[in-house]
Backbone bond lengths (Angstrom), bond angles and torsions (degrees), N, CA, C in turn:
res aa  C-N    CA-C-N  psi(-1)  N-CA   C-N-CA  omega(-1)  CA-C   N-CA-C  phi
1 M - - - 1.455 - - 1.523 109.44 -
2 E 1.332 115.44 153.61 1.461 122.02 177.80 1.519 108.63 -127.93
3 L 1.332 115.51 136.96 1.463 120.87 178.86 1.518 109.20 -121.15
4 Y 1.327 116.32 118.30 1.458 121.85 175.02 1.521 108.59 -87.13
5 L 1.338 115.75 130.77 1.462 119.66 -172.63 1.513 110.32 -162.30
6 N 1.335 116.13 171.23 1.453 121.72 164.21 1.524 108.35 -135.53
7 A 1.320 116.12 177.47 1.465 120.17 -170.40 1.516 113.67 -85.87
8 T 1.335 118.79 -10.67 1.459 120.07 -175.08 1.523 114.23 -112.24
9 S 1.320 117.29 -2.29 1.464 120.32 179.81 1.525 110.41 -80.62
10 P 1.335 118.27 123.64 1.465 118.95 176.29 1.525 111.76 -65.68
11 Y 1.325 116.73 -30.70 1.462 120.64 -179.70 1.529 110.81 -68.23
12 A 1.339 115.92 -42.94 1.459 119.81 177.36 1.523 110.54 -66.36
13 R 1.322 116.77 -37.47 1.464 119.04 179.99 1.520 110.80 -64.30
14 L 1.320 117.07 -41.31 1.463 119.96 177.75 1.530 110.20 -54.94
15 V 1.325 116.57 -45.67 1.463 120.12 -178.59 1.527 110.76 -66.39
16 R 1.319 117.81 -41.24 1.469 120.17 178.36 1.524 111.26 -60.86
17 I 1.328 116.70 -40.55 1.462 119.75 179.23 1.521 110.43 -63.84
18 V 1.328 116.56 -44.00 1.466 119.94 177.27 1.526 109.77 -59.16
19 L 1.327 117.16 -44.56 1.470 120.98 177.77 1.526 111.06 -53.38
20 L 1.319 115.43 -50.76 1.460 120.27 -175.91 1.525 111.59 -68.21
21 E 1.319 116.79 -43.07 1.459 120.30 -178.84 1.529 111.75 -66.66
22 K 1.319 116.43 -28.03 1.463 121.16 179.02 1.527 112.51 -88.97
23 G 1.331 117.37 -0.39 1.458 120.64 178.57 1.518 113.67 74.56
24 L 1.331 116.84 26.91 1.460 121.45 -176.87 1.526 113.22 -106.33
25 G 1.312 117.37 9.82 1.460 120.49 -176.23 1.512 113.87 -55.27
26 D 1.329 116.90 -39.69 1.466 120.34 -178.61 1.530 112.90 -79.54
27 A 1.317 117.46 -10.47 1.465 120.74 -177.58 1.524 112.46 -91.12
28 V 1.337 116.51 -3.69 1.462 120.61 -174.23 1.521 110.29 -128.04
29 T 1.333 115.87 132.44 1.466 121.88 173.13 1.517 108.48 -91.39
30 L 1.324 116.55 125.11 1.461 121.29 179.84 1.520 109.40 -83.56
31 K 1.328 115.99 126.19 1.464 122.75 -179.13 1.535 108.09 -112.39
32 W 1.331 115.51 92.00 1.462 121.03 -177.07 1.514 109.57 -71.63
33 C 1.327 116.81 133.36 1.459 120.06 -177.50 1.527 110.33 -154.18
34 D 1.329 114.68 168.19 1.460 121.92 176.40 1.529 107.82 -109.67
35 P 1.334 117.62 104.33 1.463 118.88 -176.92 1.523 113.35 -66.32
36 W 1.332 117.33 -19.36 1.462 120.46 179.98 1.525 111.72 -80.75
37 A 1.335 116.95 -10.91 1.468 121.02 -178.41 1.525 112.38 -99.72
38 D 1.323 117.30 12.74 1.466 121.59 -177.96 1.530 111.30 51.26
39 D 1.325 114.37 51.84 1.462 121.79 178.59 1.532 109.30 -54.20
40 A 1.338 116.14 125.04 1.474 120.75 -173.00 1.524 112.42 -61.86
41 D 1.335 116.88 -42.44 1.467 119.47 -179.47 1.521 111.20 -65.89
42 L 1.330 115.94 -40.21 1.465 119.29 177.90 1.527 110.26 -63.27
43 L 1.323 117.03 -45.05 1.462 120.21 -178.91 1.521 111.80 -63.25
44 K 1.324 116.40 -32.33 1.464 119.79 176.88 1.529 110.12 -67.06
45 A 1.337 115.31 -40.36 1.463 119.67 179.71 1.521 111.76 -75.05
46 N 1.336 116.40 -40.69 1.457 121.29 -177.29 1.522 108.49 -139.54
47 P 1.329 118.21 101.45 1.464 121.32 -176.88 1.531 114.06 -57.59
48 A 1.321 117.26 -20.27 1.461 120.01 177.61 1.522 111.54 -71.89
49 G 1.350 117.01 -15.79 1.456 120.38 178.88 1.508 114.09 71.55
50 R 1.315 116.41 23.13 1.467 120.98 -176.65 1.518 110.72 -108.20
51 I 1.321 113.60 149.98 1.458 120.50 173.57 1.523 108.76 -116.07
52 P 1.336 115.20 155.24 1.450 128.62 -1.36 1.537 111.25 -77.17
53 A 1.327 113.06 157.24 1.459 120.97 171.55 1.520 106.59 -136.77
54 L 1.309 116.55 129.06 1.458 122.03 -178.68 1.523 109.25 -112.61
55 V 1.328 115.90 126.18 1.455 121.04 173.37 1.526 106.57 -100.41
56 T 1.317 116.51 117.33 1.460 121.10 -176.60 1.527 110.67 -73.83
57 G 1.310 115.67 170.96 1.462 120.56 177.09 1.504 113.05 -60.09
58 E 1.331 117.03 -24.29 1.462 121.78 179.22 1.527 112.21 -88.03
59 G 1.341 116.48 -2.31 1.457 120.49 178.83 1.516 114.73 90.83
60 T 1.328 117.69 5.79 1.458 121.22 177.57 1.522 109.24 -83.11
61 T 1.329 116.86 134.36 1.462 120.00 177.86 1.520 109.88 -96.50
62 L 1.334 114.87 130.62 1.457 122.21 175.26 1.526 108.29 -111.76
63 S 1.325 115.85 137.65 1.459 120.60 176.47 1.521 108.48 -124.96
64 E 1.328 115.46 170.18 1.457 124.60 -176.46 1.536 109.77 75.64
65 S 1.304 115.35 121.81 1.467 121.55 -171.23 1.525 113.00 -58.33
66 M 1.318 118.17 -42.17 1.467 119.75 -177.30 1.532 111.27 -67.94
67 L 1.323 116.36 -37.55 1.464 119.21 178.92 1.526 110.70 -68.25
68 I 1.330 116.11 -39.56 1.467 119.74 176.18 1.525 109.87 -62.83
69 A 1.333 116.91 -42.42 1.465 120.70 -179.96 1.525 111.39 -61.43
70 V 1.322 116.93 -41.59 1.469 120.75 178.18 1.526 109.98 -61.35
71 Y 1.330 116.30 -43.63 1.463 120.31 179.04 1.530 110.64 -61.90
72 L 1.325 117.18 -49.08 1.466 120.72 -178.73 1.520 111.08 -61.61
73 D 1.315 116.76 -35.93 1.465 120.24 178.09 1.524 110.51 -62.57
74 S 1.331 115.69 -31.07 1.469 119.67 -175.59 1.528 113.21 -81.12
75 V 1.335 117.69 -18.26 1.468 119.34 -174.36 1.526 113.13 -102.59
76 S 1.315 117.45 4.37 1.470 120.51 178.35 1.516 109.09 -127.30
77 P 1.328 117.33 137.24 1.460 120.18 -179.82 1.533 113.44 -79.50
78 N 1.318 117.21 -6.01 1.470 119.67 -179.68 1.518 110.07 -56.98
79 P 1.332 118.56 164.14 1.474 120.42 -177.40 1.525 111.73 -46.05
80 P 1.333 116.42 132.57 1.470 120.05 -173.37 1.525 112.96 -66.41
81 M 1.321 114.20 142.98 1.468 121.42 173.92 1.525 110.73 -80.83
82 L 1.325 115.67 -18.90 1.463 122.14 179.47 1.526 108.33 -125.48
83 P 1.336 117.69 71.25 1.465 120.18 -176.58 1.525 111.48 -63.05
84 A 1.325 115.95 133.13 1.461 121.21 -176.21 1.526 112.36 -61.36
85 T 1.326 116.59 -31.15 1.471 119.96 -176.50 1.521 113.09 -71.14
86 S 1.337 117.27 -18.92 1.475 119.73 179.97 1.529 110.64 -137.33
87 L 1.330 116.30 33.82 1.455 120.92 -173.95 1.525 112.46 -57.83
88 G 1.314 117.39 -46.15 1.464 120.29 -179.02 1.519 111.99 -59.76
89 D 1.330 117.09 -44.68 1.468 120.90 -180.00 1.521 111.23 -64.25
90 V 1.333 116.59 -42.50 1.464 120.37 -178.79 1.527 110.60 -65.61
91 L 1.327 117.32 -43.10 1.463 120.78 178.87 1.532 110.98 -66.36
92 H 1.326 116.69 -35.17 1.473 120.45 175.49 1.523 110.00 -59.23
93 L 1.339 116.64 -48.89 1.462 120.38 -179.97 1.524 111.11 -65.91
94 A 1.331 116.64 -39.74 1.463 119.97 178.70 1.530 110.77 -60.57
95 G 1.325 116.43 -39.31 1.458 120.30 177.77 1.516 112.38 -64.80
96 L 1.333 116.95 -42.19 1.463 119.99 177.51 1.533 110.41 -62.11
97 G 1.325 116.01 -43.91 1.456 119.68 178.76 1.516 111.98 -63.33
98 Q 1.337 116.41 -42.32 1.467 120.84 179.10 1.521 110.48 -63.24
99 N 1.325 117.37 -41.98 1.465 120.48 179.53 1.521 111.46 -64.00
100 L 1.345 117.05 -40.94 1.459 120.57 178.42 1.535 109.87 -65.80
101 M 1.323 116.08 -42.75 1.462 121.24 178.06 1.527 110.43 -59.76
102 D 1.324 116.51 -46.06 1.464 121.08 -178.78 1.530 111.52 -61.92
103 A 1.338 116.67 -45.44 1.468 120.12 -179.02 1.521 110.88 -63.18
104 A 1.340 116.85 -42.01 1.464 120.12 179.58 1.523 111.13 -68.43
105 F 1.333 116.29 -45.52 1.466 120.16 -176.69 1.525 111.26 -64.26
106 T 1.326 117.24 -44.59 1.467 118.66 -179.05 1.526 111.15 -67.62
107 T 1.328 117.68 -29.44 1.458 120.32 174.12 1.520 110.41 -63.71
108 V 1.319 116.01 -46.33 1.472 121.04 -179.78 1.522 110.91 -62.40
109 I 1.318 117.26 -46.23 1.468 120.94 -178.17 1.530 110.97 -67.23
110 A 1.322 117.73 -39.65 1.462 120.41 178.17 1.525 110.43 -62.19
111 R 1.330 116.88 -41.74 1.465 119.81 177.88 1.520 111.13 -64.40
112 K 1.329 116.15 -39.46 1.462 120.68 -178.87 1.521 111.19 -60.03
113 H 1.325 117.19 -39.76 1.459 121.22 -174.31 1.527 114.08 -94.50
114 Y 1.340 117.16 -26.33 1.462 119.12 -174.40 1.519 114.16 -124.11
115 G 1.336 117.15 -0.88 1.464 119.91 -179.63 1.520 111.77 86.99
116 N 1.327 115.57 163.67 1.469 120.58 -176.58 1.519 113.50 -64.54
117 E 1.335 117.22 -19.69 1.466 119.09 179.61 1.521 111.92 -64.26
118 I 1.336 117.14 -17.04 1.464 120.02 177.29 1.521 111.26 -62.48
119 D 1.339 116.42 -21.84 1.467 120.27 178.39 1.524 111.74 -60.83
120 E 1.338 116.57 -26.23 1.462 120.28 -177.43 1.526 112.67 -83.19
121 S 1.322 117.00 -8.39 1.464 119.67 178.54 1.531 109.40 -71.02
122 E 1.316 115.62 167.64 1.465 119.32 178.67 1.518 110.86 -62.11
123 L 1.331 117.55 -40.54 1.463 120.04 178.33 1.527 110.89 -65.40
124 G 1.319 116.62 -41.66 1.462 120.31 178.14 1.514 111.47 -61.42
125 Q 1.317 116.74 -42.18 1.460 120.98 178.93 1.532 111.34 -66.76
126 R 1.315 116.22 -38.64 1.468 119.83 177.98 1.530 110.95 -62.82
127 R 1.325 116.19 -42.38 1.471 119.61 178.28 1.524 110.56 -63.11
128 S 1.316 116.53 -43.22 1.463 120.26 179.99 1.521 111.55 -62.18
129 R 1.325 116.84 -43.53 1.462 120.24 178.60 1.526 111.08 -65.28
130 A 1.324 116.02 -38.39 1.465 119.80 178.59 1.525 110.74 -62.44
131 I 1.321 117.23 -43.41 1.458 120.77 178.87 1.519 110.35 -58.99
132 Q 1.316 117.13 -45.57 1.466 120.08 -178.76 1.525 112.07 -65.60
133 R 1.337 117.26 -40.87 1.463 119.72 178.19 1.525 111.38 -64.91
134 L 1.322 116.18 -41.37 1.465 119.81 179.68 1.522 111.77 -64.75
135 L 1.312 117.02 -43.09 1.465 119.97 178.04 1.528 111.07 -60.63
136 K 1.309 116.12 -41.88 1.468 120.23 179.59 1.524 110.38 -63.45
137 Q 1.328 117.45 -43.77 1.458 120.05 179.57 1.524 111.68 -66.78
138 L 1.327 116.92 -42.07 1.465 120.05 179.11 1.524 111.12 -62.13
139 D 1.314 116.36 -40.63 1.462 119.42 177.26 1.521 110.62 -62.11
140 S 1.327 115.85 -40.81 1.463 120.33 179.86 1.526 111.64 -65.22
141 E 1.337 116.97 -40.65 1.458 120.74 -175.38 1.528 113.80 -83.73
142 L 1.333 117.32 -30.60 1.458 120.02 -172.13 1.519 114.28 -112.60
143 G 1.324 116.30 -10.97 1.459 120.02 -173.28 1.513 115.30 -55.94
144 D 1.312 117.33 -32.72 1.465 121.01 -179.43 1.524 112.56 -111.80
145 K 1.329 117.60 10.31 1.455 120.62 -175.36 1.527 110.81 -79.31
146 Q 1.316 116.35 135.11 1.452 121.72 175.92 1.525 109.75 -81.23
147 Q 1.332 115.83 140.32 1.458 120.56 179.58 1.524 110.01 -72.77
148 A 1.332 116.43 127.98 1.457 121.60 178.85 1.526 110.06 -76.92
149 S 1.307 116.16 167.88 1.462 120.49 -179.16 1.526 111.98 -72.22
150 T 1.335 117.15 -24.87 1.463 120.79 176.09 1.521 108.71 -120.78
151 I 1.313 114.96 153.31 1.462 120.78 -176.35 1.529 109.27 -100.34
152 N 1.338 116.16 147.01 1.467 118.69 179.05 1.526 110.44 -118.34
153 L 1.326 115.30 172.84 1.458 120.76 -174.41 1.528 112.07 -63.90
154 G 1.316 117.85 -35.29 1.458 120.00 178.07 1.513 112.03 -63.05
155 E 1.318 116.43 -44.22 1.462 120.66 179.55 1.524 111.28 -65.52
156 I 1.326 116.81 -39.98 1.463 120.38 177.89 1.524 110.18 -62.28
157 S 1.322 116.59 -46.56 1.462 121.30 -178.76 1.527 111.36 -57.94
158 I 1.316 116.69 -46.77 1.459 120.56 -178.27 1.522 111.18 -67.54
159 A 1.322 117.54 -45.10 1.466 120.41 -177.67 1.526 111.04 -64.84
160 V 1.334 118.14 -38.50 1.468 120.77 176.79 1.526 109.89 -64.44
161 A 1.319 117.48 -43.01 1.468 120.58 179.22 1.527 111.09 -61.69
162 L 1.328 116.97 -42.20 1.469 120.23 178.60 1.522 110.98 -65.18
163 D 1.327 117.27 -41.65 1.463 120.95 176.01 1.528 111.24 -60.84
164 Y 1.338 115.91 -39.48 1.463 119.59 -179.68 1.523 111.01 -65.57
165 L 1.322 116.72 -38.69 1.466 119.62 175.07 1.520 110.65 -58.54
166 A 1.330 116.79 -46.64 1.462 120.89 -179.20 1.529 111.15 -65.44
167 F 1.320 117.08 -30.87 1.461 123.09 -177.74 1.523 111.94 -77.82
168 R 1.321 117.05 -45.83 1.465 120.78 -171.06 1.532 115.35 -109.39
169 L 1.328 117.45 -26.32 1.468 120.69 -177.33 1.523 109.17 -124.66
170 Q 1.323 115.13 66.34 1.452 120.37 -172.98 1.524 113.51 -65.82
171 E 1.341 116.44 -15.99 1.464 118.45 177.07 1.530 112.08 -71.75
172 V 1.320 116.68 -15.44 1.468 120.20 175.20 1.531 106.71 -84.81
173 K 1.296 117.00 101.60 1.468 122.85 -172.06 1.526 111.03 -88.07
174 W 1.321 116.27 58.80 1.460 118.91 -173.97 1.531 112.57 -67.02
175 K 1.318 117.96 -32.64 1.474 119.90 -179.66 1.523 110.98 -65.58
176 E 1.317 116.17 -39.98 1.462 120.21 179.44 1.527 111.70 -73.56
177 E 1.325 116.28 -37.85 1.460 120.34 -176.13 1.529 112.71 -79.09
178 Y 1.330 116.68 -26.85 1.464 120.33 -176.34 1.532 110.40 -130.62
179 P 1.329 117.22 74.10 1.474 119.65 -176.59 1.530 113.74 -62.18
180 R 1.314 118.24 -30.26 1.471 119.35 177.71 1.522 110.62 -68.35
181 L 1.329 116.63 -40.85 1.458 120.78 176.83 1.526 109.98 -65.39
182 Q 1.322 116.24 -37.81 1.460 120.54 178.44 1.529 110.60 -63.23
183 A 1.328 117.49 -39.08 1.466 120.94 178.58 1.523 110.74 -66.70
184 W 1.337 116.88 -40.96 1.478 120.35 176.23 1.515 109.91 -61.18
185 H 1.324 116.57 -47.16 1.457 122.85 -179.21 1.525 110.80 -58.22
186 A 1.317 117.31 -43.51 1.468 120.78 -178.97 1.523 110.95 -60.26
187 G 1.321 117.58 -35.86 1.454 120.71 178.21 1.512 112.70 -68.21
188 V 1.333 117.01 -37.74 1.462 121.09 -178.46 1.524 111.33 -70.94
189 I 1.330 116.95 -44.26 1.466 119.47 -173.22 1.522 112.99 -78.40
190 A 1.324 117.82 2.40 1.466 120.13 175.84 1.526 111.98 -72.25
191 S 1.321 117.35 -14.64 1.470 120.34 -177.78 1.528 111.10 -68.76
192 D 1.332 115.78 155.64 1.465 120.98 -178.71 1.519 112.16 -59.80
193 G 1.331 116.65 -37.05 1.461 119.44 -179.02 1.517 112.55 -58.13
194 F 1.324 117.08 -40.09 1.455 120.95 178.56 1.519 111.00 -73.58
195 Q 1.313 116.91 -41.12 1.457 120.27 -177.85 1.526 112.23 -64.08
196 E 1.313 117.09 -34.06 1.463 120.90 -177.24 1.526 113.78 -83.71
197 T 1.325 117.17 -6.95 1.462 119.56 -174.49 1.535 112.72 -124.62
198 E 1.295 117.34 23.07 1.460 120.13 -176.05 1.539 110.79 -55.18
199 F 1.330 115.43 145.69 1.469 120.42 177.23 1.525 109.60 -64.07
200 V 1.337 115.57 140.67 1.468 120.48 178.36 1.529 110.02 -130.39
């Protein structure tokens, strides 16, 4: 298998963590690329030019981080990322993490192309409000939660999104404002998958 990615995409990082946690690191060749440069190999694999993109052993290309994660979960016998006994809860958390990731990522990209003044637009304000609402809900739902012995896709999604906020939107002081959420996050990112894929 081949995985197209870069080092700063939260979506690509989510997939890399799933790879490592599922014990599939040696089964996948990492294809580092710049999606903003219209990388020819990436475009051949995924005409949308987006990462991550996974080319399976059969030559099928999968796009979208959550769909890739579901596929990887299905091809490894290691503890499931989507346990059947709590599927609804895990997907709920994965959705919250994805929404937080999307709001943060689109804020970063909008600033890159239009400058920080884009934050004052209606869309910029909506993204900012969404981030604050999501952080408040995550703190409410996870602040007192004990870390399980195995990690699931919902927890990975949320922890990657929180890391991305700290990496790219440092003015969002979520660690200071939500110490219980910060304690939960610290427990999740102690895993090898997170340690080996830190944002750079």
